[in-house]
Each structure stands twice: as C-alpha cells, then as structure tokens.
PDB file of N, CA, C and O in Angstrom:
ATOM      1  N   MET A   1     -13.367  -3.318  10.462  1.00  0.00           N
ATOM      2  CA  MET A   1     -12.441  -4.325   9.972  1.00  0.00           C
ATOM      3  C   MET A   1     -11.149  -4.227  10.777  1.00  0.00           C
ATOM      4  O   MET A   1     -10.586  -3.141  10.916  1.00  0.00           O
ATOM      5  N   PRO A   2     -10.679  -5.345  11.305  1.00  0.00           N
ATOM      6  CA  PRO A   2      -9.474  -5.316  12.140  1.00  0.00           C
ATOM      7  C   PRO A   2      -8.156  -5.199  11.360  1.00  0.00           C
ATOM      8  O   PRO A   2      -7.102  -5.036  11.975  1.00  0.00           O
ATOM      9  N   ILE A   3      -8.189  -5.277  10.036  1.00  0.00           N
ATOM     10  CA  ILE A   3      -6.976  -5.105   9.237  1.00  0.00           C
ATOM     11  C   ILE A   3      -6.867  -3.635   8.839  1.00  0.00           C
ATOM     12  O   ILE A   3      -7.772  -3.086   8.210  1.00  0.00           O
ATOM     13  N   ILE A   4      -5.765  -3.010   9.205  1.00  0.00           N
ATOM     14  CA  ILE A   4      -5.531  -1.603   8.926  1.00  0.00           C
ATOM     15  C   ILE A   4      -4.419  -1.482   7.881  1.00  0.00           C
ATOM     16  O   ILE A   4      -3.370  -2.114   8.001  1.00  0.00           O
ATOM     17  N   ILE A   5      -4.662  -0.663   6.860  1.00  0.00           N
ATOM     18  CA  ILE A   5      -3.683  -0.433   5.803  1.00  0.00           C
ATOM     19  C   ILE A   5      -3.030   0.926   6.039  1.00  0.00           C
ATOM     20  O   ILE A   5      -3.716   1.946   6.093  1.00  0.00           O
ATOM     21  N   ASN A   6      -1.716   0.939   6.178  1.00  0.00           N
ATOM     22  CA  ASN A   6      -0.980   2.156   6.486  1.00  0.00           C
ATOM     23  C   ASN A   6      -0.128   2.652   5.317  1.00  0.00           C
ATOM     24  O   ASN A   6       0.952   3.201   5.531  1.00  0.00           O
ATOM     25  N   ILE A   7      -0.595   2.466   4.109  1.00  0.00           N
ATOM     26  CA  ILE A   7       0.179   2.920   2.951  1.00  0.00           C
ATOM     27  C   ILE A   7       0.344   4.435   2.983  1.00  0.00           C
ATOM     28  O   ILE A   7       1.412   4.944   2.645  1.00  0.00           O
ATOM     29  N   ASP A   8      -0.699   5.165   3.385  1.00  0.00           N
ATOM     30  CA  ASP A   8      -0.611   6.630   3.450  1.00  0.00           C
ATOM     31  C   ASP A   8       0.502   7.083   4.396  1.00  0.00           C
ATOM     32  O   ASP A   8       1.207   8.052   4.117  1.00  0.00           O
ATOM     33  N   VAL A   9       0.650   6.379   5.505  1.00  0.00           N
ATOM     34  CA  VAL A   9       1.685   6.719   6.473  1.00  0.00           C
ATOM     35  C   VAL A   9       3.070   6.545   5.844  1.00  0.00           C
ATOM     36  O   VAL A   9       3.939   7.406   5.984  1.00  0.00           O
ATOM     37  N   MET A  10       3.260   5.432   5.157  1.00  0.00           N
ATOM     38  CA  MET A  10       4.561   5.175   4.528  1.00  0.00           C
ATOM     39  C   MET A  10       4.816   6.147   3.373  1.00  0.00           C
ATOM     40  O   MET A  10       5.951   6.574   3.159  1.00  0.00           O
ATOM     41  N   LEU A  11       3.771   6.493   2.636  1.00  0.00           N
ATOM     42  CA  LEU A  11       3.927   7.477   1.558  1.00  0.00           C
ATOM     43  C   LEU A  11       4.382   8.816   2.134  1.00  0.00           C
ATOM     44  O   LEU A  11       5.256   9.470   1.566  1.00  0.00           O
ATOM     45  N   ALA A  12       3.805   9.217   3.238  1.00  0.00           N
ATOM     46  CA  ALA A  12       4.180  10.484   3.869  1.00  0.00           C
ATOM     47  C   ALA A  12       5.620  10.430   4.384  1.00  0.00           C
ATOM     48  O   ALA A  12       6.379  11.385   4.218  1.00  0.00           O
ATOM     49  N   LYS A  13       5.989   9.315   5.007  1.00  0.00           N
ATOM     50  CA  LYS A  13       7.360   9.175   5.520  1.00  0.00           C
ATOM     51  C   LYS A  13       8.388   9.221   4.402  1.00  0.00           C
ATOM     52  O   LYS A  13       9.475   9.774   4.567  1.00  0.00           O
ATOM     53  N   ARG A  14       8.035   8.631   3.257  1.00  0.00           N
ATOM     54  CA  ARG A  14       8.977   8.567   2.126  1.00  0.00           C
ATOM     55  C   ARG A  14       8.835   9.758   1.179  1.00  0.00           C
ATOM     56  O   ARG A  14       9.603   9.909   0.229  1.00  0.00           O
ATOM     57  N   LYS A  15       7.829  10.606   1.461  1.00  0.00           N
ATOM     58  CA  LYS A  15       7.555  11.791   0.634  1.00  0.00           C
ATOM     59  C   LYS A  15       7.335  11.410  -0.835  1.00  0.00           C
ATOM     60  O   LYS A  15       7.909  12.001  -1.750  1.00  0.00           O
ATOM     61  N   ILE A  16       6.478  10.396  -1.019  1.00  0.00           N
ATOM     62  CA  ILE A  16       6.125   9.904  -2.353  1.00  0.00           C
ATOM     63  C   ILE A  16       4.625  10.121  -2.556  1.00  0.00           C
ATOM     64  O   ILE A  16       3.835   9.910  -1.636  1.00  0.00           O
ATOM     65  N   LYS A  17       4.240  10.535  -3.737  1.00  0.00           N
ATOM     66  CA  LYS A  17       2.824  10.731  -4.053  1.00  0.00           C
ATOM     67  C   LYS A  17       2.197   9.405  -4.463  1.00  0.00           C
ATOM     68  O   LYS A  17       2.868   8.522  -4.997  1.00  0.00           O
ATOM     69  N   SER A  18       0.907   9.283  -4.204  1.00  0.00           N
ATOM     70  CA  SER A  18       0.175   8.059  -4.549  1.00  0.00           C
ATOM     71  C   SER A  18       0.281   7.736  -6.029  1.00  0.00           C
ATOM     72  O   SER A  18       0.504   6.583  -6.399  1.00  0.00           O
ATOM     73  N   LYS A  19       0.126   8.737  -6.872  1.00  0.00           N
ATOM     74  CA  LYS A  19       0.166   8.482  -8.309  1.00  0.00           C
ATOM     75  C   LYS A  19       1.551   7.997  -8.745  1.00  0.00           C
ATOM     76  O   LYS A  19       1.665   7.189  -9.667  1.00  0.00           O
ATOM     77  N   ASP A  20       2.599   8.488  -8.085  1.00  0.00           N
ATOM     78  CA  ASP A  20       3.953   8.035  -8.415  1.00  0.00           C
ATOM     79  C   ASP A  20       4.168   6.583  -7.985  1.00  0.00           C
ATOM     80  O   ASP A  20       4.797   5.803  -8.700  1.00  0.00           O
ATOM     81  N   LEU A  21       3.643   6.230  -6.815  1.00  0.00           N
ATOM     82  CA  LEU A  21       3.737   4.846  -6.351  1.00  0.00           C
ATOM     83  C   LEU A  21       2.975   3.921  -7.280  1.00  0.00           C
ATOM     84  O   LEU A  21       3.481   2.867  -7.665  1.00  0.00           O
ATOM     85  N   ALA A  22       1.755   4.311  -7.644  1.00  0.00           N
ATOM     86  CA  ALA A  22       0.936   3.486  -8.533  1.00  0.00           C
ATOM     87  C   ALA A  22       1.663   3.231  -9.847  1.00  0.00           C
ATOM     88  O   ALA A  22       1.679   2.106 -10.347  1.00  0.00           O
ATOM     89  N   GLN A  23       2.261   4.270 -10.401  1.00  0.00           N
ATOM     90  CA  GLN A  23       2.984   4.131 -11.660  1.00  0.00           C
ATOM     91  C   GLN A  23       4.196   3.207 -11.499  1.00  0.00           C
ATOM     92  O   GLN A  23       4.470   2.375 -12.365  1.00  0.00           O
ATOM     93  N   GLU A  24       4.913   3.360 -10.390  1.00  0.00           N
ATOM     94  CA  GLU A  24       6.118   2.555 -10.163  1.00  0.00           C
ATOM     95  C   GLU A  24       5.815   1.072  -9.993  1.00  0.00           C
ATOM     96  O   GLU A  24       6.582   0.221 -10.443  1.00  0.00           O
ATOM     97  N   ILE A  25       4.690   0.763  -9.339  1.00  0.00           N
ATOM     98  CA  ILE A  25       4.377  -0.644  -9.092  1.00  0.00           C
ATOM     99  C   ILE A  25       3.481  -1.257 -10.153  1.00  0.00           C
ATOM    100  O   ILE A  25       3.224  -2.461 -10.144  1.00  0.00           O
ATOM    101  N   GLY A  26       3.008  -0.423 -11.067  1.00  0.00           N
ATOM    102  CA  GLY A  26       2.260  -0.954 -12.202  1.00  0.00           C
ATOM    103  C   GLY A  26       0.783  -1.218 -11.970  1.00  0.00           C
ATOM    104  O   GLY A  26       0.214  -2.127 -12.575  1.00  0.00           O
ATOM    105  N   ILE A  27       0.147  -0.427 -11.092  1.00  0.00           N
ATOM    106  CA  ILE A  27      -1.294  -0.528 -10.928  1.00  0.00           C
ATOM    107  C   ILE A  27      -1.901   0.857 -11.154  1.00  0.00           C
ATOM    108  O   ILE A  27      -1.191   1.862 -11.158  1.00  0.00           O
ATOM    109  N   THR A  28      -3.207   0.897 -11.339  1.00  0.00           N
ATOM    110  CA  THR A  28      -3.858   2.193 -11.567  1.00  0.00           C
ATOM    111  C   THR A  28      -3.978   2.952 -10.248  1.00  0.00           C
ATOM    112  O   THR A  28      -4.053   2.337  -9.184  1.00  0.00           O
ATOM    113  N   PRO A  29      -3.997   4.281 -10.310  1.00  0.00           N
ATOM    114  CA  PRO A  29      -4.211   5.058  -9.091  1.00  0.00           C
ATOM    115  C   PRO A  29      -5.541   4.695  -8.406  1.00  0.00           C
ATOM    116  O   PRO A  29      -5.637   4.737  -7.179  1.00  0.00           O
ATOM    117  N   ALA A  30      -6.552   4.344  -9.189  1.00  0.00           N
ATOM    118  CA  ALA A  30      -7.838   3.948  -8.611  1.00  0.00           C
ATOM    119  C   ALA A  30      -7.704   2.665  -7.785  1.00  0.00           C
ATOM    120  O   ALA A  30      -8.268   2.564  -6.696  1.00  0.00           O
ATOM    121  N   ASN A  31      -6.957   1.690  -8.305  1.00  0.00           N
ATOM    122  CA  ASN A  31      -6.766   0.446  -7.556  1.00  0.00           C
ATOM    123  C   ASN A  31      -5.919   0.670  -6.313  1.00  0.00           C
ATOM    124  O   ASN A  31      -6.157   0.032  -5.287  1.00  0.00           O
ATOM    125  N   LEU A  32      -4.942   1.553  -6.380  1.00  0.00           N
ATOM    126  CA  LEU A  32      -4.143   1.879  -5.199  1.00  0.00           C
ATOM    127  C   LEU A  32      -5.032   2.548  -4.149  1.00  0.00           C
ATOM    128  O   LEU A  32      -4.898   2.276  -2.955  1.00  0.00           O
ATOM    129  N   SER A  33      -5.927   3.411  -4.587  1.00  0.00           N
ATOM    130  CA  SER A  33      -6.848   4.080  -3.669  1.00  0.00           C
ATOM    131  C   SER A  33      -7.749   3.072  -2.962  1.00  0.00           C
ATOM    132  O   SER A  33      -7.977   3.184  -1.758  1.00  0.00           O
ATOM    133  N   ILE A  34      -8.256   2.103  -3.692  1.00  0.00           N
ATOM    134  CA  ILE A  34      -9.090   1.051  -3.104  1.00  0.00           C
ATOM    135  C   ILE A  34      -8.307   0.292  -2.042  1.00  0.00           C
ATOM    136  O   ILE A  34      -8.836  -0.019  -0.975  1.00  0.00           O
ATOM    137  N   LEU A  35      -7.056  -0.002  -2.334  1.00  0.00           N
ATOM    138  CA  LEU A  35      -6.208  -0.704  -1.376  1.00  0.00           C
ATOM    139  C   LEU A  35      -5.939   0.167  -0.149  1.00  0.00           C
ATOM    140  O   LEU A  35      -6.036  -0.308   0.983  1.00  0.00           O
ATOM    141  N   LYS A  36      -5.602   1.436  -0.368  1.00  0.00           N
ATOM    142  CA  LYS A  36      -5.305   2.345   0.736  1.00  0.00           C
ATOM    143  C   LYS A  36      -6.499   2.545   1.656  1.00  0.00           C
ATOM    144  O   LYS A  36      -6.330   2.681   2.868  1.00  0.00           O
ATOM    145  N   ASN A  37      -7.699   2.563   1.099  1.00  0.00           N
ATOM    146  CA  ASN A  37      -8.907   2.795   1.890  1.00  0.00           C
ATOM    147  C   ASN A  37      -9.433   1.537   2.574  1.00  0.00           C
ATOM    148  O   ASN A  37     -10.450   1.587   3.266  1.00  0.00           O
ATOM    149  N   GLY A  38      -8.757   0.426   2.390  1.00  0.00           N
ATOM    150  CA  GLY A  38      -9.163  -0.819   3.038  1.00  0.00           C
ATOM    151  C   GLY A  38     -10.377  -1.467   2.417  1.00  0.00           C
ATOM    152  O   GLY A  38     -11.018  -2.309   3.046  1.00  0.00           O
ATOM    153  N   LYS A  39     -10.711  -1.085   1.175  1.00  0.00           N
ATOM    154  CA  LYS A  39     -11.890  -1.637   0.512  1.00  0.00           C
ATOM    155  C   LYS A  39     -11.562  -2.828  -0.383  1.00  0.00           C
ATOM    156  O   LYS A  39     -12.467  -3.446  -0.944  1.00  0.00           O
ATOM    157  N   ALA A  40     -10.285  -3.157  -0.520  1.00  0.00           N
ATOM    158  CA  ALA A  40      -9.883  -4.283  -1.357  1.00  0.00           C
ATOM    159  C   ALA A  40     -10.224  -5.592  -0.646  1.00  0.00           C
ATOM    160  O   ALA A  40     -10.094  -5.697   0.573  1.00  0.00           O
ATOM    161  N   LYS A  41     -10.652  -6.569  -1.406  1.00  0.00           N
ATOM    162  CA  LYS A  41     -10.966  -7.889  -0.842  1.00  0.00           C
ATOM    163  C   LYS A  41      -9.697  -8.694  -0.589  1.00  0.00           C
ATOM    164  O   LYS A  41      -9.693  -9.629   0.211  1.00  0.00           O
ATOM    165  N   GLY A  42      -8.617  -8.323  -1.280  1.00  0.00           N
ATOM    166  CA  GLY A  42      -7.351  -9.022  -1.124  1.00  0.00           C
ATOM    167  C   GLY A  42      -6.256  -8.271  -1.856  1.00  0.00           C
ATOM    168  O   GLY A  42      -6.509  -7.297  -2.564  1.00  0.00           O
ATOM    169  N   VAL A  43      -5.046  -8.741  -1.669  1.00  0.00           N
ATOM    170  CA  VAL A  43      -3.905  -8.141  -2.362  1.00  0.00           C
ATOM    171  C   VAL A  43      -2.967  -9.275  -2.776  1.00  0.00           C
ATOM    172  O   VAL A  43      -2.692 -10.190  -2.000  1.00  0.00           O
ATOM    173  N   ARG A  44      -2.494  -9.195  -3.992  1.00  0.00           N
ATOM    174  CA  ARG A  44      -1.562 -10.213  -4.470  1.00  0.00           C
ATOM    175  C   ARG A  44      -0.205 -10.012  -3.813  1.00  0.00           C
ATOM    176  O   ARG A  44       0.212  -8.884  -3.550  1.00  0.00           O
ATOM    177  N   PHE A  45       0.471 -11.110  -3.555  1.00  0.00           N
ATOM    178  CA  PHE A  45       1.812 -11.025  -2.979  1.00  0.00           C
ATOM    179  C   PHE A  45       2.751 -10.260  -3.907  1.00  0.00           C
ATOM    180  O   PHE A  45       3.655  -9.563  -3.445  1.00  0.00           O
ATOM    181  N   GLU A  46       2.541 -10.388  -5.191  1.00  0.00           N
ATOM    182  CA  GLU A  46       3.344  -9.671  -6.176  1.00  0.00           C
ATOM    183  C   GLU A  46       3.181  -8.157  -5.996  1.00  0.00           C
ATOM    184  O   GLU A  46       4.160  -7.413  -6.050  1.00  0.00           O
ATOM    185  N   THR A  47       1.951  -7.712  -5.783  1.00  0.00           N
ATOM    186  CA  THR A  47       1.681  -6.290  -5.564  1.00  0.00           C
ATOM    187  C   THR A  47       2.243  -5.840  -4.225  1.00  0.00           C
ATOM    188  O   THR A  47       2.842  -4.769  -4.132  1.00  0.00           O
ATOM    189  N   LEU A  48       2.058  -6.642  -3.193  1.00  0.00           N
ATOM    190  CA  LEU A  48       2.593  -6.326  -1.869  1.00  0.00           C
ATOM    191  C   LEU A  48       4.114  -6.207  -1.914  1.00  0.00           C
ATOM    192  O   LEU A  48       4.691  -5.303  -1.309  1.00  0.00           O
ATOM    193  N   GLU A  49       4.751  -7.115  -2.625  1.00  0.00           N
ATOM    194  CA  GLU A  49       6.208  -7.073  -2.771  1.00  0.00           C
ATOM    195  C   GLU A  49       6.644  -5.798  -3.485  1.00  0.00           C
ATOM    196  O   GLU A  49       7.617  -5.161  -3.080  1.00  0.00           O
ATOM    197  N   ALA A  50       5.935  -5.427  -4.538  1.00  0.00           N
ATOM    198  CA  ALA A  50       6.273  -4.216  -5.290  1.00  0.00           C
ATOM    199  C   ALA A  50       6.107  -2.966  -4.427  1.00  0.00           C
ATOM    200  O   ALA A  50       6.929  -2.052  -4.491  1.00  0.00           O
ATOM    201  N   ILE A  51       5.048  -2.929  -3.624  1.00  0.00           N
ATOM    202  CA  ILE A  51       4.835  -1.786  -2.728  1.00  0.00           C
ATOM    203  C   ILE A  51       5.965  -1.696  -1.709  1.00  0.00           C
ATOM    204  O   ILE A  51       6.507  -0.617  -1.470  1.00  0.00           O
ATOM    205  N   CYS A  52       6.316  -2.826  -1.114  1.00  0.00           N
ATOM    206  CA  CYS A  52       7.391  -2.835  -0.123  1.00  0.00           C
ATOM    207  C   CYS A  52       8.734  -2.435  -0.736  1.00  0.00           C
ATOM    208  O   CYS A  52       9.523  -1.724  -0.115  1.00  0.00           O
ATOM    209  N   LYS A  53       8.977  -2.891  -1.937  1.00  0.00           N
ATOM    210  CA  LYS A  53      10.226  -2.535  -2.614  1.00  0.00           C
ATOM    211  C   LYS A  53      10.265  -1.040  -2.917  1.00  0.00           C
ATOM    212  O   LYS A  53      11.289  -0.390  -2.706  1.00  0.00           O
ATOM    213  N   ALA A  54       9.158  -0.494  -3.410  1.00  0.00           N
ATOM    214  CA  ALA A  54       9.094   0.929  -3.767  1.00  0.00           C
ATOM    215  C   ALA A  54       9.186   1.827  -2.540  1.00  0.00           C
ATOM    216  O   ALA A  54       9.769   2.909  -2.606  1.00  0.00           O
ATOM    217  N   LEU A  55       8.612   1.387  -1.417  1.00  0.00           N
ATOM    218  CA  LEU A  55       8.603   2.205  -0.204  1.00  0.00           C
ATOM    219  C   LEU A  55       9.715   1.829   0.771  1.00  0.00           C
ATOM    220  O   LEU A  55       9.830   2.421   1.844  1.00  0.00           O
ATOM    221  N   ASP A  56      10.536   0.839   0.397  1.00  0.00           N
ATOM    222  CA  ASP A  56      11.634   0.369   1.238  1.00  0.00           C
ATOM    223  C   ASP A  56      11.129   0.044   2.650  1.00  0.00           C
ATOM    224  O   ASP A  56      11.590   0.603   3.646  1.00  0.00           O
ATOM    225  N   CYS A  57      10.166  -0.881   2.694  1.00  0.00           N
ATOM    226  CA  CYS A  57       9.585  -1.258   3.979  1.00  0.00           C
ATOM    227  C   CYS A  57       9.259  -2.755   3.973  1.00  0.00           C
ATOM    228  O   CYS A  57       9.502  -3.454   2.990  1.00  0.00           O
ATOM    229  N   LYS A  58       8.711  -3.221   5.075  1.00  0.00           N
ATOM    230  CA  LYS A  58       8.276  -4.604   5.210  1.00  0.00           C
ATOM    231  C   LYS A  58       6.752  -4.634   5.199  1.00  0.00           C
ATOM    232  O   LYS A  58       6.120  -3.617   5.486  1.00  0.00           O
ATOM    233  N   PRO A  59       6.143  -5.780   4.872  1.00  0.00           N
ATOM    234  CA  PRO A  59       4.680  -5.861   4.857  1.00  0.00           C
ATOM    235  C   PRO A  59       4.033  -5.403   6.169  1.00  0.00           C
ATOM    236  O   PRO A  59       2.963  -4.794   6.154  1.00  0.00           O
ATOM    237  N   GLY A  60       4.671  -5.690   7.285  1.00  0.00           N
ATOM    238  CA  GLY A  60       4.140  -5.277   8.582  1.00  0.00           C
ATOM    239  C   GLY A  60       4.121  -3.769   8.788  1.00  0.00           C
ATOM    240  O   GLY A  60       3.423  -3.268   9.670  1.00  0.00           O
ATOM    241  N   ASP A  61       4.888  -3.043   7.973  1.00  0.00           N
ATOM    242  CA  ASP A  61       4.883  -1.583   8.065  1.00  0.00           C
ATOM    243  C   ASP A  61       3.634  -0.985   7.422  1.00  0.00           C
ATOM    244  O   ASP A  61       3.228   0.127   7.759  1.00  0.00           O
ATOM    245  N   ILE A  62       3.030  -1.724   6.501  1.00  0.00           N
ATOM    246  CA  ILE A  62       1.866  -1.173   5.798  1.00  0.00           C
ATOM    247  C   ILE A  62       0.568  -1.906   6.101  1.00  0.00           C
ATOM    248  O   ILE A  62      -0.513  -1.386   5.822  1.00  0.00           O
ATOM    249  N   ILE A  63       0.658  -3.108   6.668  1.00  0.00           N
ATOM    250  CA  ILE A  63      -0.542  -3.855   7.037  1.00  0.00           C
ATOM    251  C   ILE A  63      -0.468  -4.158   8.536  1.00  0.00           C
ATOM    252  O   ILE A  63       0.529  -4.686   9.030  1.00  0.00           O
ATOM    253  N   ASP A  64      -1.538  -3.814   9.239  1.00  0.00           N
ATOM    254  CA  ASP A  64      -1.567  -4.019  10.684  1.00  0.00           C
ATOM    255  C   ASP A  64      -2.871  -4.719  11.064  1.00  0.00           C
ATOM    256  O   ASP A  64      -3.884  -4.584  10.377  1.00  0.00           O
ATOM    257  N   TYR A  65      -2.833  -5.455  12.151  1.00  0.00           N
ATOM    258  CA  TYR A  65      -4.026  -6.130  12.657  1.00  0.00           C
ATOM    259  C   TYR A  65      -4.359  -5.562  14.030  1.00  0.00           C
ATOM    260  O   TYR A  65      -3.517  -5.539  14.928  1.00  0.00           O
ATOM    261  N   VAL A  66      -5.594  -5.106  14.181  1.00  0.00           N
ATOM    262  CA  VAL A  66      -6.054  -4.580  15.457  1.00  0.00           C
ATOM    263  C   VAL A  66      -7.224  -5.423  15.926  1.00  0.00           C
ATOM    264  O   VAL A  66      -8.244  -5.514  15.243  1.00  0.00           O
ATOM    265  N   ALA A  67      -7.081  -6.031  17.076  1.00  0.00           N
ATOM    266  CA  ALA A  67      -8.131  -6.906  17.607  1.00  0.00           C
ATOM    267  C   ALA A  67      -9.275  -6.137  18.207  1.00  0.00           C
ATOM    268  O   ALA A  67     -10.233  -6.736  18.695  1.00  0.00           O
TER     269      ALA A  67
END
C-alpha cells in the first residue's frame, strides 16, 4: 500500500504512549492500533484533526504517500 502512516514516529517524537493518545482523542486503543498499522479502510477528518491537535502536527506529518 502506497499510503504510509507515521503515527508511531510522532508518538516517539512527542514521548506520548499510544494508550494516552487514544484516550485523549476519544477512540479505543484497538482502533488506534488498526490505524497505526495501516489496516484501516479510512479515517474521519474529525479523528485526523484530533490526532494532529494532540500531537501538535500536520496531517502530512503522520500520513505519507510513497509511489
């Protein structure tokens, strides 16, 4: 899949645990894991906005396209 999810990278840079991020943005740790592993079929803009706000980043910092 050419879409790469870099949430783990941003979590490491911000020194935040996955479970803490999941709690802050209001999703289950299991759903965050699905998103982090690139197995999600899609992501709501509301969720993407919450992730970016919590990690103080832009969508391009966590989602990348590789041809």
